[in-house]
C-alpha positions in Angstrom: 102.3 96.0 81.8 105.5 97.6 80.6 104.0 98.1 77.1 101.2 100.1 78.7 103.7 102.4 80.2 105.3 102.9 76.8 101.9 103.7 75.3 101.2 106.3 78.0 104.5 108.0 77.1 103.7 108.0 73.4 100.3 109.5 74.0 101.9 112.2 76.1 104.2 113.0 73.2 107.3 112.3 75.2 108.7 109.5 73.0 107.9 108.0 69.5 107.0 104.4 68.6 110.6 103.9 67.3 112.0 105.2 70.6 109.7 102.8 72.5 110.8 99.7 70.4 114.4 100.6 70.9 113.9 101.0 74.6 111.9 97.7 74.9 114.7 95.9 73.1 117.2 97.2 75.6 114.8 96.4 78.5 114.5 92.8 77.3 118.3 92.5 77.0 119.2 94.0 80.4 116.0 93.3 82.5 116.2 96.9 83.7 113.0 98.9 84.3 111.7 100.6 81.1 111.8 104.0 82.8 115.5 103.6 83.7 116.2 102.4 80.1 114.6 105.5 78.7 116.6 107.8 81.0 119.8 106.0 80.2 119.2 106.4 76.4 118.6 110.1 76.9 115.1 109.8 75.5 113.5 111.4 78.6 114.3 112.5 82.1 112.9 110.6 85.1 110.8 113.7 86.1 109.3 113.9 82.6 108.3 110.3 82.7 106.7 110.6 86.1 104.7 113.7 85.1 103.6 112.1 81.8 102.5 109.0 83.5 100.6 110.9 86.2 98.8 113.1 83.5 97.9 110.2 81.2 96.6 108.0 84.0 94.9 110.7 86.0 97.0 110.3 89.2 98.5 113.3 91.1 102.2 114.0 90.7 104.2 114.8 93.8 107.6 116.3 94.2 108.9 114.6 97.4 111.7 117.1 97.8 109.3 120.0 98.0 106.5 118.0 99.8 108.2 115.7 102.3 106.0 112.8 103.6 104.7 112.5 107.2 107.3 110.4 109.0 104.6 108.4 110.8 103.1 107.5 107.4 106.4 106.4 105.9 106.9 103.5 108.3 103.5 102.1 107.6 105.0 100.3 104.6 107.8 97.8 105.5 111.2 99.2 104.2 112.1 96.1 102.3 108.8 96.3 100.4 109.3 100.0 99.7 112.8 99.5 98.3 111.8 96.5 96.2 108.7 98.0 94.8 110.0 101.6 94.6 107.1 103.2 96.7 106.8 105.2 99.8 103.9 106.1 102.1 103.2 109.9 102.1 100.3 110.6 104.5 97.5 108.9 106.4 94.0 110.4 106.6 91.5 108.3 108.5 91.5 105.0 106.6 93.2 106.3 103.4 96.9 105.9 103.0 98.5 107.9 100.2 101.5 106.1 98.6 103.9 107.6 96.0 104.9 105.1 93.3 107.4 105.2 90.5 105.2 102.8 88.5 101.5 103.5 89.0 100.5 100.6 86.7 101.6 98.0 89.3 98.0 97.3 90.4 99.1 94.2 92.3 101.2 96.5 94.5 98.1 98.4 95.6 96.4 95.1 96.6 99.5 93.9 98.5 99.8 97.2 100.4 96.1 97.2 101.3 96.6 93.7 102.7 99.8 94.5 104.5 98.7 97.9 106.0 95.0 97.4 106.5 94.2 100.7 104.8 92.7 101.7 101.5 95.5 103.0 99.2 95.5 106.3 97.2 98.2 106.3 94.4 100.3 109.3 93.5 103.3 109.4 91.2 106.9 110.4 92.0 110.3 109.9 90.5 112.2 106.7 91.5 115.1 108.8 92.7 112.9 110.9 95.0 111.3 107.8 96.4 114.6 106.0 97.1 116.0 109.1 98.8 112.9 109.4 100.9 113.1 105.8 101.9 116.8 106.1 102.9 116.0 109.2 105.1 112.5 108.3 106.4 113.0 105.0 108.1 114.5 104.7 111.6 117.5 102.4 112.1 116.0 100.6 115.0 114.1 97.4 114.6 110.4 97.2 115.5 109.6 99.1 118.6 108.7 96.9 121.5 105.3 97.2 122.9 105.3 97.3 126.7 107.9 95.1 128.4 110.2 92.8 126.5 108.2 89.8 127.6 105.1 91.1 125.9 106.2 90.3 122.4 106.0 92.6 119.3 103.2 93.5 116.9 104.7 92.9 113.4 103.7 91.7 110.0 105.7 89.0 108.2 107.5 89.8 105.0 107.0 87.8 101.8 107.1 84.1 102.2 106.0 84.3 105.8 109.4 85.6 107.1 109.1 88.3 109.7 110.7 91.6 108.8 112.4 93.8 111.3 111.2 96.9 109.6 108.4 99.0 110.9 104.9 98.2 109.5 101.4 99.6 109.9 101.2 97.9 113.3 104.2 99.8 114.7 103.0 103.3 113.5 99.2 103.1 114.1 97.4 100.3 115.7 100.5 99.2 117.7 100.9 102.7 119.0 97.3 102.8 120.2 97.7 99.4 121.9 100.8 100.6 123.6 99.0 103.7 124.8 96.2 101.5 126.2 96.9 100.9 129.9 97.0 97.2 130.6 95.2 96.4 133.9 95.0 92.7 134.7 92.1 93.4 137.1 90.0 94.8 134.3 87.1 92.4 133.4 87.1 90.5 130.1 84.1 92.3 128.8 85.7 95.7 129.4 89.0 94.6 127.8 87.1 93.3 124.7 85.4 96.7 124.3 88.6 98.7 124.3 88.9 100.7 121.0 92.3 99.2 119.9 91.0 95.6 120.5 87.9 96.3 118.4 90.1 97.7 115.6 92.5 94.7 115.9 89.6 92.2 115.5 88.3 94.2 112.6 91.8 94.1 111.0 92.2 90.4 111.6 88.9 89.5 110.0 89.1 91.9 107.0 92.7 91.0 106.2 91.6 87.4 105.9 88.8 88.4 103.5 91.2 90.5 101.4 93.8 87.7 101.2 91.1 85.1 100.3 92.1 82.9 103.3 89.9 79.9 104.0 90.8 79.9 107.7 92.3 82.2 110.4 94.3 80.7 113.3 94.6 82.8 116.4 97.2 81.0 118.5 98.5 81.9 121.9 102.3 81.3 122.4 104.4 81.6 125.5 105.3 85.2 124.9 102.9 86.4 122.1 99.9 85.6 119.9 100.4 84.3 116.4 97.9 85.0 113.6 98.1 82.6 110.6 96.0 82.4 107.4 95.4 79.2 105.4 95.9 80.2 101.8 95.4 77.6 99.0 95.6 74.9 101.7 98.9 76.2 103.3 99.3 78.0 106.6 101.1 81.3 106.5 102.1 83.7 109.3 100.7 87.1 108.9 100.9 88.8 112.4 102.8 88.5 115.6 100.9 90.2 118.5 101.9 91.0 122.1 100.8 88.5 124.6 98.7 90.9 126.7 96.2 91.5 123.9 95.3 87.8 123.9 92.4 87.7 126.4 90.8 90.8 125.1 91.1 89.6 121.5 89.6 86.2 122.3 86.8 87.7 124.5 85.9 90.1 121.6 85.6 87.2 119.1 83.6 85.0 121.6 81.1 87.8 122.3 80.7 88.4 118.5 80.2 84.7 118.0 77.6 84.3 120.7 79.9 82.2 122.9 80.4 82.2 126.7 83.4 84.4 127.6 83.5 82.9 131.1 83.9 79.4 129.8 87.6 78.8 129.0 88.0 75.1 129.7 85.5 73.5 127.2 85.6 73.9 123.4 82.9 76.2 122.0 81.5 76.9 118.5 80.1 80.2 117.3 79.2 82.2 114.2 79.9 85.9 113.6 79.6 88.3 110.7 81.6 91.3 109.5 80.8 94.0 107.0 83.5 94.7 104.5 84.6 98.2 103.3 82.5 97.6 100.2 79.4 97.1 102.4 79.0 93.3 101.8 78.6 90.9 104.7 80.9 87.9 105.3 80.2 85.1 107.8 82.8 83.4 110.0 82.5 80.1 111.8 84.4 80.2 115.1 85.8 77.3 117.1 87.6 77.7 120.4 90.0 75.3 122.1 92.0 75.4 125.4 95.7 75.0 124.8 98.8 75.2 127.0 99.2 79.0 126.7 95.5 79.9 126.6 92.5 79.6 124.3 93.0 79.3 120.6 90.3 80.3 118.1 90.1 79.2 114.5 87.8 81.2 112.2 86.5 79.5 109.0 85.7 82.2 106.4 82.3 81.6 104.8 82.4 84.2 102.0 79.2 84.0 100.1 80.5 86.5 97.6 82.6 83.8 95.9 79.4 82.0 94.7 79.3 78.5 93.4 81.4 77.6 90.4 79.9 75.7 87.5 81.0 72.0 87.4 83.0 72.8 84.3 85.3 75.1 86.2 86.2 72.7 89.1 88.8 70.7 87.2 87.0 67.6 86.1 88.3 65.9 82.9 85.7 65.6 80.1 85.1 61.9 80.9 84.8 62.4 84.7 82.4 65.4 84.1 80.2 63.3 81.9 80.1 60.6 84.5 79.0 63.0 87.2 76.3 64.5 84.9 75.1 60.9 84.3 74.8 60.4 88.1 72.8 63.7 88.4 70.3 62.6 85.7 69.1 59.8 87.9 65.6 60.1 89.5 66.7 58.2 92.6 69.7 56.7 94.2 72.7 57.9 96.3 75.7 59.9 95.1 78.6 60.2 97.5 81.5 62.7 97.3 84.4 61.5 99.5 87.8 62.8 100.7 89.5 64.3 103.7 88.4 67.5 105.4 89.1 70.5 103.3 89.2 68.7 100.0 86.4 70.6 98.4 83.5 68.1 98.8 80.9 70.7 99.7 81.9 72.8 96.7 81.4 69.9 94.4 78.0 69.0 95.8 76.7 72.5 95.6 77.9 72.9 92.0 76.2 69.6 91.2 72.9 70.8 92.8 73.0 74.0 90.9 73.4 72.0 87.7 70.0 70.3 88.2 68.1 73.2 89.8 64.8 74.0 88.0 61.3 75.1 88.7 60.1 71.5 88.5 62.5 70.2 91.1 62.2 70.5 94.9 65.8 70.4 96.3 66.4 70.4 100.1 69.7 70.4 102.0 70.7 69.6 105.5 74.1 71.2 106.3 76.4 72.0 109.2 76.9 74.8 108.6 75.3 76.3 105.4 78.5 77.4 103.6 76.9 78.6 100.3 73.6 80.3 99.9 72.0 78.6 96.9 69.2 80.5 95.2 66.1 78.4 94.5 67.2 75.7 97.0 65.7 75.1 100.5 68.6 74.9 102.9 68.4 73.7 106.6 71.2 74.0 109.2 71.4 71.4 111.9 71.5 72.5 115.6 72.7 69.9 118.1 71.6 72.1 121.0 67.9 71.6 120.1 68.6 68.0 118.9 68.1 68.9 115.2 70.7 66.4 113.9 71.2 65.1 110.4 69.1 62.0 111.1 66.2 63.9 112.8 66.2 66.6 110.1 66.2 64.0 107.4 63.1 62.4 108.7 61.3 65.7 108.6 62.5 66.5 105.1 61.1 63.3 103.8 57.6 64.8 104.6 58.4 67.9 102.5 58.0 66.2 99.1 61.6 66.4 98.0 63.1 65.3 94.7 66.7 65.9 95.6 68.2 65.8 99.1 71.7 66.9 100.1 72.9 65.6 103.5 76.1 67.5 104.5 77.8 64.4 105.9 76.9 60.8 106.8 78.3 60.6 110.3 76.5 57.6 111.9 74.3 54.6 111.2 71.0 56.3 111.6 71.8 59.0 109.0 73.3 56.3 106.6 70.2 54.1 107.0 67.7 56.8 106.4 69.7 58.2 103.5 70.0 54.8 101.8 66.3 54.1 102.3 65.3 57.4 100.8 67.6 56.7 97.9 65.6 53.6 97.2 62.2 55.2 97.5 62.2 57.8 94.8 64.7 60.4 96.0 68.1 61.4 94.7 70.3 61.7 97.7 73.8 63.4 97.8 76.2 63.3 100.7 79.8 63.1 101.8 82.0 60.6 103.6 85.6 60.7 104.9 87.4 58.0 102.9 90.6 57.9 100.9 89.3 56.9 97.5 86.1 55.8 95.7 86.3 52.0 96.3 87.0 52.4 100.1 83.6 54.1 100.4 81.9 50.7 100.3 84.1 49.5 103.2 83.3 52.6 105.2 79.5 52.2 104.7 79.7 48.6 105.8 81.7 49.6 108.9 79.0 52.2 109.8 76.5 49.3 109.6 74.8 49.5 106.2 74.1 46.1 104.7 76.0 45.4 101.5 72.8 44.6 99.5 71.5 48.1 100.3 74.8 49.6 99.2 74.8 47.6 96.0 71.2 48.5 95.1 71.1 52.1 96.3 74.5 53.6 95.3 74.6 55.3 91.9 78.2 56.5 92.0 81.1 57.8 94.0 83.4 60.9 93.4 86.7 60.9 95.4 88.7 64.1 95.3 91.7 66.1 96.6 92.8 69.7 96.1 96.2 70.7 94.8 97.6 74.1 94.3 97.3 75.5 90.8 100.5 76.9 89.2 100.7 80.7 88.6 100.7 81.0 84.8 102.5 84.3 84.9 105.7 82.9 86.4 105.8 79.1 86.1 109.1 77.9 84.7 109.9 74.7 82.8 112.7 72.6 84.1 114.2 69.1 84.0 113.2 67.1 87.2 115.6 65.1 89.2 115.7 61.3 88.8 114.2 60.7 92.3 111.1 62.7 91.3 110.7 60.7 88.1 111.0 57.5 90.1 108.4 58.7 92.6 106.0 59.4 89.7 106.9 56.1 88.0 108.0 57.9 84.8 111.0 56.8 82.8 113.6 59.3 81.7 112.7 58.5 78.1 109.0 59.3 78.7 110.0 62.4 80.7 111.8 63.9 77.7 108.4 64.4 76.1 106.7 65.9 79.2 106.9 69.6 80.0 107.6 69.8 83.7 107.0 73.1 85.4 108.0 74.4 88.8 106.6 77.2 91.0 108.7 80.4 90.9 106.8 83.4 92.4 105.8 86.9 91.2 103.7 89.9 92.1 100.6 88.2 90.6 100.7 85.3 93.0 102.2 87.1 96.0 105.5 85.3 95.4 104.1 81.9 96.2 104.3 80.4 92.7 100.6 79.3 92.9 97.3 80.9 92.3 94.2 79.0 93.6 93.6 75.3 93.7 92.2 72.7 91.4 90.6 69.4 92.1 91.9 65.9 91.4 89.0 63.4 90.8 88.3 59.7 90.8 84.8 58.9 89.6 83.4 55.4 90.1 80.2 54.4 88.4 78.3 51.5 89.9 78.1 48.9 87.2 76.2 45.6 87.5 79.5 43.8 88.0 80.4 46.1 91.0 76.9 45.7 92.5 77.3 42.0 92.5 80.8 42.2 94.0 79.5 44.4 96.8 76.7 42.1 97.6 79.1 39.2 97.7 81.4 41.2 100.1 84.5 41.0 98.0 87.7 42.7 99.3 88.3 46.4 98.6 91.3 45.7 96.4 89.1 43.6 94.1 86.6 46.4 93.9 89.3 48.8 92.9 90.7 46.5 90.2 87.2 46.0 88.8 86.5 49.7 88.8 89.8 50.5 87.0 89.2 47.8 84.4 85.8 49.4 83.8 87.5 52.7 82.9 87.7 54.5 86.2 90.6 57.1 86.2 92.4 57.1 89.6 93.3 60.1 91.6 96.9 59.5 90.8 96.3 59.3 87.1 94.2 62.5 87.1 97.0 64.2 89.1 99.6 63.1 86.5 97.4 64.4 83.7 97.2 67.8 85.3 100.9 67.9 86.0 101.7 67.0 82.4 99.4 69.8 81.2 101.2 72.4 83.4 98.3 73.0 85.8 100.2 71.8 88.9 103.6 70.6 89.9 105.1 67.2 90.5 105.6 68.2 94.2 101.9 68.9 94.6 
């Protein structure tokens, strides 16, 4: 990214290639910003650099001394972020926030600011000195302004790493001010409170910020003196907002109305589904679940973003051997394939990717899901509805009359579903489904516990894929290190062997939002049903014996797959 800045300055005729190489050498030696190095070497003034960058990149240049920013706009960006990233908000027009930056090529900064402020960002260029001076003069000394009475809590946005900042944010200057101006009347009906302008905007912000940050879930949690908003990012929960307590009922009511739930029912859990249109005009669905807690109703929103699409099997993280095994399973004309693991381990993603790998004009594929998380072109998808008694089992019976070749059942939850699925697998259908078990061999024990006869399992099961998700290291900032002896002992790796293994740790940078990780990758354990395993299942041998037999037949365990990915620098020993 720094090289690009140098190229811009060369194109502007401000410096030569020799100047750039000398400055880059000094930049690498000191770690200082390239612009600061150029100024120190008397190759250019800061103003010349800013103007040249603005001209070459097509951004406006602004002299902050002659054009002071709007004070209400300045505080929209947390002060610690402004100082660290050398940027300052200049003005706000409707949903567009103009931000002056010393380095307009930091595109990750634009994404971060859009997430933190909830506004679209327009970039302009200013000198670093002007920006720092504006920051020092433009922020109030007080911490976040309280909304209402002290017991109401504050509306704030955490800083990096989930730590709340005491500096003003977008909430303090815009939405928070509108919430403060809204008169709180406890006698106002829930519906009226949910239709208040600030509440509508707050719900919109909560949902769109989750989409922008690629969160899988949003937790809206009432506390004793406030409301906490958390996002699940790459499997980990992170605090993103702290709201005043009095917005809770209006916020929950608004979400329940949008999700088709009963706003008057606060005691019993409810489920709903709602949709939001993004700023780009695309639609994203959310699955809502409410639960009564000590301090009021909590709602969790599962983000069902169809825009992500289904990844090819090759991109899920399977080793070459495991991928070939799964492809072997999918070439069967009949039988059952199970993907197992805990909730949130990526089972549905694997199944949908597997279905897309065999989709063709000659194949009739039907799914039964709860809910439909991915829209799969060319595949007939059905969503169960308990209210009208459309369960997995009842829907399965109907689907068998639809001449299917391949059937996906979202989950085997009971004996009826397991029995019908196993019978279908033995009568000319390829059946795919999921179970909640720890590993591949324990799947057999789970099916027996449900009530499926071992001889049906032995004859109908083609194979099992057990999986987990771990966070993927950010390749931009991962750092090699020597692990402590206790980590080596936990991994059962000797110090002699460790000397030849490149261990990496998460560091954190702008590219990964300072978490050290970017996305997740699967760990897989693939068990093919050999004749030996079929006989052992029919004979009801213990689970440990099944595992030993599967491993001796070449099955790679979850732990082994994890070690392989750690050794290749994909994830960490801690993960």
